[in-house]
TORTOR-737140 format. One record per residue (C-alpha): x, y, z. Coordinates in steps of 0.001 Angstrom, whole numbers, plus 500000, padded with zeros to 6 digits. Layout:
N
XYZ/...
# end
This chain:
1187
525635413610316814/521984413861315731/518758414139317650/515104414216316733/513530417345318149/510110418936317990/510776422335316517/509081425418317963/507509426046314531/505219423076315107/504006424268318492/500907426290319287/502645429158321068/499385430625322303/498897427630324589/502280428016326256/502958430103329364/504790433375328851/507861431999330654/508187429334327931/507287431531324988/510146433945325682/512533431080324880/510647429256322149/509172432001319988/511432433037317143/510462436664317418/508552438917319746/508836441572322442/509646440101325849/510927441029329268/514205439286330111/516305439291333234/520046439106332677/520002435422333618/517103434716331248/518946436538328440/521789434018328809/519339431129328441/517663432819325457/521132433223323915/521669429446324163/518336428845322405/519152431423319718/522531429763319134/520729426563318223/518328428435315949/521295430010314202/523012426632313861/519883425205312261/519645428097309782/523283427587308836/522851423835308387/524673422795311571/521946420390312608/524346418113314450/525652420810316817/524972420332320523/525665422372323661/527216421227326921/526854423529329962/528568423159333323/529660425465336116/529078426319339731/526418428613341140/527700431897342472/526401435448342392/525860437265340127/525220434054338164/523713432317341194/520351431732339539/521604430527336154/521573426837337007/518051427202338424/516805428867335243/518546426260333104/516896423517335140/513509425175334705/514035425479330956/515415421933330589/512015420519329573/512141422870326581/515600421767325437/514380418871323241/512255421317321272/515287423314320169/518236420918320030/520636418782322026/521445420728325184/523008419078328218/523242420949331511/525381419241334123/526019421332337264/529609421027338408/530730419738341771/532995422790341787/534404425278339301/537563423310338478/535760420073337720/533146421948335707/535894423535333599/537496420156333099/534132418842331892/533710421719329439/537192420963328151/536132417341327825/533099418311325727/535473419437322988/536667415869322446/533253414899321052/533254417338318125/530396419632317124/529683420427320772/529788423985322045/530929424173325664/529714426721328201/531275427261331641/529678429603334177/530798430953337534/531603434093339468/534898435953339179/536306434175342227/535537430912340439/537305432129337301/540383432641339455/540198428962340403/540334427550336860/543429428936335086/545070425500335270/542169423791333470/541525426863331325/545160427114330322/545258423473329269/542029424013327313/543539427050325578/546588425046324509/544381422203323277/542055424498321350/538402423931320531/537019420744319048/535981420109315467/533064422409314603/532994423488318224/533430426566320340/533651427248324066/532515430254326078/533329431184329680/530520433129331373/532342435179334012/530101436831336605/531960439885337886/530773441478341125/532712444756341020/530758446177343941/530952443080346142/527159443056346374/527097439361347184/530736438360347396/533298438384350176/535397440838348189/535077442552344775/535677440274341830/536974441001338319/537954438287335864/539837440291333190/543374439299334156/542538435625334636/540817435424331269/543777437147329644/546077434627331320/544054431849329668/544370433629326281/540594434166326171/539313437001323993/536895438953326214/533539440294325040/531891442784327385/528126443426327041/526745446831328028/523042445920328069/520752442940328546/520235442966324775/523984442747324193/524214439600326322/522378437844323510/524202439668320698/527734439257322017/526982435795323375/526110434561319872/529218436264318519/531336434629321232/530522431136319952/531348432077316368/534561433777317464/535590430703319460/534967428363316543/536813430705314192/539885431276316374/540122427991318285/540223430010321539/537910429868324516/536063433208324656/535156435034327863/531838436844328244/532268439368331079/528913439780332850/528605442425335564/526208442274338505/524060445207337227/523340443191334076/522859439797335719/520609441302338410/518969443633335914/516193443133333370/514918444837330241/512369444682327466/513945443170324362/512733442575320825/514007439242319535/513894438004315937/515860435592313742/519420436530312943/518890440106314095/522616440351314746/524331439770311433/527566437981312305/530137437911309539/532432434905309391/535468436086307413/537776433828305441/540145432104307901/543686433384308077/544987430487310174/543997426865310577/542616425722313940/543669422365315382/542302420500318414/544962418635320343/543744415802322558/546969415888324536/549459418673325229/553007417649326018/555649419875327575/557933419719324567/555062420939322336/553841423687324609/556240426451323525/555291425975319893/551606425976320816/552115429138322875/553635430794319812/550664429626317747/548219431125320250/549973434488320396/550825434891316709/547969433076315006/544900432432317149/544792435826318858/545419437410315459/542440435403314145/540347436892316950/541383440424315888/540652439547312261/537168438346313267/536553441561315248/537526443743312270/534834442085310153/532118442491312778/530628445328314783/531891444437318240/533629447796318327/532209450986316819/532755454741316800/530057457300317577/531016460636316050/529855464237316089/528321465165312745/528695468929312962/531353471259311573/533125472009314839/536500470368315361/536465467264317533/539317467124320006/537960465108322983/537219461387322784/536063458683325160/536874454960325156/534225452893326931/533101449286327247/530444447401329160/528785449352331950/530998452410331308/529210452872327964/525792453419329544/527316455364332440/528862457851329999/525686458206327946/523650458972331064/526299461362332428/526290463320329146/522491463268329052/522370464666332598/524464467666331558/522495468258328343/525059466775325957/525389463838323614/528207462508321471/526349462995318171/525257466595318954/528404467943320586/532032468022319411/532895464714321017/533843461249319817/533306457861321479/534820454445320870/532604451706322215/534506448439322626/532646445154322595/535882443131322692/538195444409325416/540930441794324930/542709441854322669/541758445413321718/541632445703317927/544272448343316968/542900449513313611/539739451041315019/541689452577317929/544008454422315544/541048455560313447/539296456799316583/542347458715317826/542937460586314578/542705464340315249/541959464046318978/543861466047321556/542627464192324637/541318460655325094/539571459521328279/539501455776328941/536656454916331310/536662451534333030/536105450155336501/538857448512338535/542337448319336997/543579449970333825/543073446828331743/541819448590328599/543848451741329194/547165449896329006/546199448351325679/545099451734324281/548374453322325337/550343450487323774/548458450768320472/548782454563320266/552401454758321392/554221456486318522/550964456702316504/549120459580318196/549879462766320072/546648462575322062/546968462744325827/545497459718327637/543311460285330685/542208457298332781/543183456167336223/545464459192336202/545504462450334308/548458463261332011/550295464832334963/550071461634337022/547349462791339414/544600460326340363/541525460812338186/539110457883337856/539093455455340783/540618452003340384/538392450728343176/534674450466343806/532156451542341197/532146454287338583/528728455900338178/527429458690335940/527704461019338931/531369460083339433/532046460868335773/530415464311335952/532372465167339084/535762463797337981/535583465027334371/533970468394335133/537028470521334345/537805468632331144/534209468805329934/533980472490330741/537187473126328811/535926471430325646/532210472233325804/532631475832326861/531410477729329929/527870478229328592/526618474885329815/524026475509332551/523114471826332868/526738470896333485/526991473461336276/523654472600337876/524223468844337719/527640469161339316/526145471276342105/523477468626342702/526045465851342918/528274467806345288/525286468641347499/524193465012347663/527666463801348611/528373466594351105/524986466742352788/524039463115353212/522556463213356662/522996460825359537/520969457658359411/517397458376360492/516824454774361552/518884451757362469/520498449986359536/518741446899358249/521320444144358124/520866440656356676/519866438012359184/519117434337359417/515694433445358081/512897432531360480/513662429047361730/517128428948360165/519206425981361410/522221428294361769/520513430273364507/521019427287366797/523757425198365145/526362427974365333/526161428511369077/529361427833370967/530156426579374461/531589429181376807/535213429904376015/535160428309372559/536122429844369240/534931429226365685/536185429763362177/534006430619359199/533821429577355577/531514430548352709/527760430301353243/524879431886355119/526800431273358341/529251434045357412/526672436367358990/528055435161362330/530805437737361832/528180440380362685/527085438680365916/528396440054369181/526329438045371667/528136435636374008/528606432207372466/528428433474368898/530727434871366253/533581433661364086/537230434620363851/537652434487360073/535864434007356779/537891431929354369/537596431348350673/535238428530349775/536096425260351461/539392426385353043/538345427406356555/540070424451358169/543146425188356088/543313428659357630/543416427037361046/546391424930359987/548388428149359845/546957429406363140/547183426479365528/550998426004365616/551201429437367225/548170429013369527/549148425814371357/546801423874369069/543907425147371118/540613423566370105/538433425420367611/535119424769365885/535035425250362117/531687425949360440/531197424247357094/528013424157355004/527074420931353254/527263422629349845/530780423822350657/531744420389351951/530847418704348670/532403421572346688/535863421414348260/535592421369352050/536270417657352355/539884418401351305/540275420842354189/539159418126356616/541768415774355217/544340418557355588/543373419051359252/543776415334359888/547181415334358188/548361418350360175/547134417008363524/544805419951364160/542631419983367258/539478421027365438/535785420129365227/534063420656361900/530417421598362300/528932420403359026/525638422236358593/523578419714356678/520461421533355472/520088419985352038/520532423062349828/522976425737348745/520779428347350387/522816431447349646/522467431239345863/518883430100345414/518261426811347185/519901424354344782/520676420820345933/524450420497346441/525952418620343476/527300415265344595/525476415318347930/525769412142350030/523243410840352548/524345411322356140/525338407729356822/527692407690353819/528993411132354806/529911409774358244/531685406833356637/533645409208354395/534710411324357359/535893408340359352/537775406988356330/539999410094356145/540939409883359832/538301411895361701/538456410724365338/534766411048366159/531673412074364198/528304412738365844/525071413431363994/522625415846365639/519167415170364238/515546414717365276/514619412704362186/517367410055362237/518200407284364684/521539405756365582/522487402736363510/525724400857363093/528665403230363251/526457406312362994/525761407906366358/522757410253366436/521808412658369223/518662414824369319/518812418587368931/517938418967372597/521308417333373423/523311419672371210/524944421612374069/526096418360375636/527462417156372284/529478420380371896/531001419982375347/531824416328374733/533416416692371343/535616419663372128/537280417444374701/538313414908372047/541828415509370739/542368415618366994/540005416272364102/536347415586364875/533009416405363271/529428417223364131/526812416881361408/523928419178362296/520934417913360341/518075420362359899/516262421452356746/516806424950355371/513993427083356746/513465429037353538/513087425866351495/510780424382354102/508579427439353941/508539427375350138/507450423743350217/504619424522352617/503571427572350606/503483425671347324/501374422927348867/498484425372349184/497455423842352505/496300426416355096/498276426599358298/496497425263361330/499188425615364013/500801428796365260/503315429854367891/502028432922369733/503124435055372667/500663436029375350/501379439755375465/499982439989378985/502697437609380210/505500438957377972/508076441193379664/509398442695376418/512935441783377459/514055440517374036/515538437318375476/513709435265372863/515543437391370301/518644435355371098/517157432914368603/517953435612365988/514522435008364466/513201437880362315/509615436739362914/509747438266366391/508177441711366287/507698444543368757/504170445472369822/503489448705371660/500902448326374417/499706450477377299/501999448410379513/505037449044377362/506794447214374564/505963443555374152/507238440889371784/504884439230369323/505253436472366742/504753437578363163/502593434632362232/502691434930358449/506507434616358344/507018432256361307/508471428823360456/507534427177363772/511026425956364581/510445426638368322/513974427961368868/512538431147370367/511123429035373214/514562428473374687/514896430446377911/512800431161380975/509902433093379450/506482431511380165/504626433635377569/504853431241374608/501903429159373512/500926426927370596/497530427416369023/495923424765366824/492918425972364871/490198423787363447/489807425535360132/493086427305359440/494125430589360945/495305432445357868/493598434225355063/490383435247356771/489623437416353735/489990435021350799/488929437899348547/487467441286349281/485198441463346246/482179441487348545/483686444385350536/485432446441347846/483847447129344476/486719448030342110/484294449614339661/483208452121342310/486743453465342740/487319456390340375/490412456558338214/493207458824339506/492620462512338933/496361463062338421/498657461352335953/502460461384335961/504422462675333002/504712460319330046/507535462035328138/511005460507328310/512104458314331197/509935457783334255/512145456624337147/510860454479339998/512912453387343011/511625450577345246/513172449977348677/512282447075350912/513277443807352534/514521440684350809/512002437885350516/508931440152350572/508429440499346820/510343443646345831/511851442015342743/508454440538341856/506894443985342097/509502445469339773/508955442630337283/505205443238337457/505685446911336584/507926445895333692/505353443420332372/502607446028332584/504809448459330641/505338445912327865/501597445242327718/501132448929326917/503802448837324206/506364450677326299/509991449945327090/511627449232330407/515031448744331970/515497447744335584/518168446961338140/517588444764341184/520193445329343881/519784442275346057/523074441100347581/522099439335350833/518473440367350420/517479436714350421/518485436727354084/516061439473355102/518576442125354148/517919445360352276/516924445288348614/516313448017346068/514892447908342574/515251450715340080/512819450771337152/513179453094334179/510038453275332023/509872454946328618/506816454716326379/508627455582323135/512162454098323209/514366451712325137/516041453436328117/519799453358327755/520535452506331381/518889450527334157/519914452813337010/518361455956338464/520653458926338976/520966461132342032/517792463194342526/516206461620339465/513477459477341038/509950460380339966/508441457868342414/510138456581345543/508148453598346840/509377452561350294/507909449196351245/510035449345354407/510702452655356114/513811451434357928/515690450742354717/513787453375352762/515287456094354964/518857454827354548/521091457732353400/522379455808350393/518796455588349099/517687459138349853/520147460469347272/517601459519344580/514962461890345986/514556465412344606/512722467772346954/510674469461344232/509822466608341879/509848463212343639/506628461624344901/506942459329347926/504708456418348905/505927454851352155/504835452055354455/504770453252358061/504456449787359583/507671449264361528/509351445955360711/511991445647363426/515563444619362836/517085441769364818/519069444334366797/515840446064367855/514418442757369062/517466441588371001/518381444893372644/515316446918373581/517520449771374750/518685450513371219/517088453341369337/514196452617367047/511827454953365255/508237455545366240/505466456425363822/505643460161364421/509390460133363822/508945458217360566/506250460573359333/508366463634360024/511421462079358372/509484461323355171/507660464662354948/510879466611355355/512231465092352133/509699466492349649/507305469390349142/504032469433351042/501576466874349763/504146464826347846/504512462126350535/501713459572350871/502220457652354124/500155454626355106/500284451918357762/500098449350354987/501394446334356891/498804446669359650/495945446986357158/497025444105354925/497831441670357713/494622442565359478/492644441531356398/494751438799354804/496822437518357745/499759437525355321/502370440240354861/503170439156351302/500300441248349892/501608444510351377/503683445603348389/500737445198346014/498629447293348379/501289450000348177/501245449713344382/497517450442344519/498197453473346720/500866454727344313/498626454204341277/495618455969342795/497886458820343927/498783459458340286/502362458191340564/502327455171338217/502498456013334467/500545452899333459/496897452100332876/494650450276335313/494010447548332754/497679446741332151/498404446593335886/495473444246336521/496517442002333639/500108441914334847/498970440977338372/496914438080337020/499699436878334703/502655437396336972/501650436690340576/500511433655342483/497125434019344202/495986436691341730/492570437139343387/494077438144346706/496674440335345023/493990442123342993/491969442630346171/494993444093347925/495723446351344940/492161447719344885/492219448077348661/495234450368348294/493362452395345677/490356452656347980/492561453837350859/493616456876348811/489999457747348072/488516456916351473/490883455828354214/488080455740356752/486181453155354726/489259450926354693/489494451304358470/485840450273358732/486521447186356605/489496446365358811/487445446715361982/484655444569360567/487105441801359684/489134441915362892/486291442630365242/486520444936368219/489886445199369921/490188443027372994/490111444842376291/493310444937378313/493764443551381788/493975447138383079/490559447901381638/489078444795383231/490590445642386601/489246449181386385/485748447867385730/486002445418388614/487664447508391314/487005451207390648/484536451460393520/486815449555395884/489692451838394946/487652454935395644/486662453631399054/490153452389399886/491995455578398977/489490458110400192/490805461679399902/494217460350398867/492934459499395405/491449462889394497/494616464376393002/495848461133391485/493131460312388966/494426462997386608/497740461173386333/497463459141383153/497161455426383842/497182455706387617/493595454636388263/493784451541386032/497066450465387581/495892451018391133/492796448903390413/494938446156388910/497093446101392041/493927445351394020/493335442366391742/497026441464392075/497318441467395873/494643443522397588/493661447050398611/496513447510401093/499038446724398382/497355449218396072/497349451906398768/501117451505399199/501432452299395509/499098455281395742/500946456770398699/504237456881396788/502606458392393687/500832460962395874/504131462109397405/505581462544393925/502538464454392643/502744466828395596/506430467558394908/506145467618391106/505779471244390087/505999470648386347/502692471238384492/503033468033382454/503838465996385574/506399463890383719/507949462653386946/504576461667388389/503646459717385242/507033457958385235/506729456893388891/503120455745388416/504156453574385524/507397452172386911/506284451572390502/503368449569389111/505793447582386957/507928446628389962/504975445835392215/503321443512389670/506336441249389357/505439438090387482/505744435219389912/503851431943389537/500615433491390831/500775436414388438/501678434311385400/498655432163386154/496391435238386435/497687436722383196/497423433471381267/493838432997382369/493022436494381201/494837436041377883/493103432765377120/489649433982378024/489534437704377259/492810438880375727/494277438925372249/494129435148371850/490390435143372159/490187438006369678/492484436478367065/491394432840367232/487962432875368817/486776429748370570/487575427326367732/491101426504368766/493153424260371000/495863425755373123/499033424560374817/501403426591376983/505184426171377178/506338426377380785/509441425589382800/508573426363386416/511621427497388416/511037424715390928/511371422076388205/514413423848386803/516025423634390236/515322419896390142/517239419559386854/514647419948384078/516267421825381190/513481422240378662/509985423611378728/506948421413379048/504057421749376621/500988421804378856/497545421656377214/495160424409378233/492562422007379600/495160420887382142/496643424331382780/493391426161383479/492482424428386766/496082424718387965/496126428422387111/492815429004388895/494209427338391996/497339429474391891/495333432664391466/493260431676394480/496444431266396523/498010434600395555/497357436078399011/500214433851400200/502608435929398082/505572437101400128/504487435398403339/506296432636405178/503781430223403646/504660431202400077/506395428183398484/507683430366395631/509110433197397738/512686432057398268/514454431815394904/516942434640394437/514909436321391690/511855436577393968/513910438130396734/515337440542394181/511854441511392972/510710442346396494/513972444179397132/513492446259393977/510209447640395312/511880448842398501/514876450165396578/512626452183394261/510619453686397108/513821454782398825/515343456189395619/512225458179394766/512036459584398297/515714460535397977/515374462397394678/512200464180395797/514287465979398363/516465467529395650/513754468685393235/513966472218394567/517633472303393579/516768471998389895/517514468293389713/514273467432387910/515942465612385000/518065463551387394/514917462591389310/513244461635386039/516255459510385098/516033457582388378/512258457205388021/512743455591384586/515353453033385697/512867450150386280/511913450287382612/515273448649381923/514696445773384333/512946443154382271/512593439437381846/512246436325383951/514654434591386282/518292435011385198/517347437563382539/515817439860385133/518858439504387376/521161440292384462/519231443385383337/519116444691386902/522854444197387339/523531446348384268/522007449479385815/524359452153387085/522873452900390520/524801452580393765/521780451795395929/520683449042393526/524199447647393543/523845447252397293/520596445327396875/522222443046394327/525319442545396462/523139441374399324/521768438685397014/525213437647395847/524897439343392441/527841441394391234/527333444362388876/527427443369385229/530677444376383475/528623446225380862/526771448484383284/524448450756381367/525246454418381077/523235456521383454/521870458687380672/518518457421379404/518354459692376353/517877458023373020/516396454765374335/513600454934371793/513220457638369185/509993459396369940/509466457857373388/509114461309374914/506294462002372469/504656458758373590/505011459788377236/503548463230376622/500564461662374888/500089459367377870/500193462400380146/
# end
């Protein structure tokens, strides 16, 4: 097989982008991620083949995406245009792991084709049938085959931890185990030669820390000298394996081919011994491989030891199966104790024991000590800290008691583990992306159940709201099969089964056929979003258009299939219903006996946003919430949209739409809230500051007066939110380090970060040599950069901070979790609480805290520049060990929109030097803050209030917020209404003997809240204010068109189920008319007075007056806190229509229960506890400031 290729030698490398040069240049110093190192290894294999005269050799690659190798197919696809320049490389993504392995096996029939299979450990466990057949057949003429096994030992992005050792052994695959990014290339090249030499498929075990990590690597031709020894056995490729031959072939594999693998290992440097060179006797040795190698080196470094300086010996294995016995016996000679360090099971340890049995007197320590007590864990992860703690006694015995670093490091580790405090903030959990189809497609009718499978929808297991959740998470494609074992014992009760389109085409279609065959009463909800979203947004291999998918379903016996889509129309046998009819479709189809299907067609929100972003077109339409109308109830949070934020106003918490992350899917509009609006601008509403060069002169900003240490490793920990650029920031720092001639190693811990979950990056910078490990040890961070305070303050991250030596740069802008949005009664941190939490962690002056998100979004209208702003803050604070020039160059080379990113970077630098100037720039760009409706009412009615209250108002004006609220009540309903309010507050003030008047402030705030209930008249008044004078006018000016989403209760009663989009030009005159009629409120002429919620709202005012009068009588008995608790109860009554009724019914108050009972409302089964403490962290501080 020959091909004409344009060799890299003939190319002008200087004209190529850096991303191409790292693959095409023969030598150089580049920054590679673990995934990119695999691709570079493929390119280097072809270079090696060319040097050795194997010009005809080709490479065939197939597999299935799955973390930690989830991005490999994407990187291969990106590099595919470079393949012709290096050789014949064919990448063919597999429909699933089994078929991909069969295809790799098939590549061996061609001859002179090297096969590569890739997949995660769970995928390796799916291919032993195909892999076993391949092993018995052998490799093709002049060919080799390598299995890239992605092992997720820590279950970072897998349902359960995965390790492939035993499966690879079962397929007779020699296993090579890289310890570093560099070794992925070295051992990967060796794996192909070993496979060709032995006729065996060779496994390359790739752990998550390597695949998700990155490092600076020097590449050059044939840097790894691979010796191909004379063959000791002949290899044969068998096109067919028959049963009667198989026993003889098995004997050949065991006695000849595996022996050839050992022979190959003996002639190469897969395995090597590191030995102490001094005179002292060596009696303690360590056996390590893969990650354990770097873990041990760092553990010894932390205690001031090293193998070559202390009386220790280390055997580093590159091939962990079969373990080569000669070097093991050489290593064990003279040792008293041998410690085998490996994660998970004792895979290596058993082989070491077998080799040394009868050949050494050394005691073996591993999963157990020589006395049978548990030593190193066979579960979870082994870290350098675990090694110091578990091996402390043994190390102390051999190294002697005079080891101060050993003692101090052990004390540090014990302190970290014993004193990890309680979580300072709520945990940040992964969530559906803004506009995710799953946020609506996974809802269930009342009383229904659902099963889960593999995909983003597994996050339903964390949902506790009514109509959500799943009962199981199956292995990929088998969810319906699980139900086949459930339904015979559950009366075949109907169930919905969630199934992503990627999973369907992978293997899920077989589960549907199984459900049909078993007679299951089940509805498959096929979530057709066009991509495998969980592993990078790839198109599902073998995807069918929806009409052919429906035909396939009906052909296997599905009773009914309905497509839910707004882009398709019914045709032929394909029935299509709009998304607005989804609830009706669910009810209909669960009544159909047998196996049925719903195909929910909606594009993946993340991919949609990427498409829009790459187009470069400015956004001109936005969903916004009128904060004057918003009740802050969190009902819109039922959409599970992370673009809903919390805004603190003088009238309490409100919900706002985070415009720069919103995907405009409109799902948050579902419900009764009339606060949502659509704004269409004429010139684009984002990016008001295209660049700040005219506002910030970078040359005028002095260089930092402090500089961090530059000796040895400099450790940086980044903590933030997935999808906001944390990994990009770490890569930028790495690129800047390389530009300065330094070395870098980094680890990106992502997991479900792509779904808005937590993400950390650890960067180790060294200006003189390559760092040995890509992880930061406990209390070893020099800089802790928290781009998100919620996740930054997580206990598992704080272990990296050392009180005396760590510098902190933290973003104080609160990015709420979904739980904070949905349930406003849950605790959340305020700014003062965040500041105190950060400053308590380090010495005075070592924490730099900035409201970065507010500044950046105020100037750029885009949160994606926040991390670069924080980088500028960290640099100017003297916490980045890199030059200004290298950082600027890296920003230009590495990031999209470099001008804006440079502006944000310099803005962060300027903030350190002159925060007030940055505030001035922000004010000049945003303009003056809009006045609130309370301020307007005060200006309008202050004189009328003074006349109306007379002497009654003298003692009330010192109660914070009273005067503004009393004036607004005049605007709401008139002076008599306002006086009713003032009379209650006056009675409380007279009885309130506390200097801070907390009870008086609480009653003034909450009585106003109840009296200004938002009926049709009030919503009209507030919308008119918001459109003309409120935040809308401030943010969008006059150059915009506006529409309001409304569902008046009267129309709902008449059967309308969705909101109407009413243009502002039509709404304004209607609103003005309603405002003019507000004096009818509560009278017999009020057409809106009789719905149950309106009667409840009027009843709540009377109830509150009576309750306050009741508790005032007991103040003298020391019941102040109980009175305060009652006074705060209305703060929990929020929302419109049914939401308000529901929140009121949850309160634990007997008098309120009577009011509700009179309206036919029973107390909610989840009545809130009577104790109000802990509603919002820091709320008491907020109240005292208001006072």
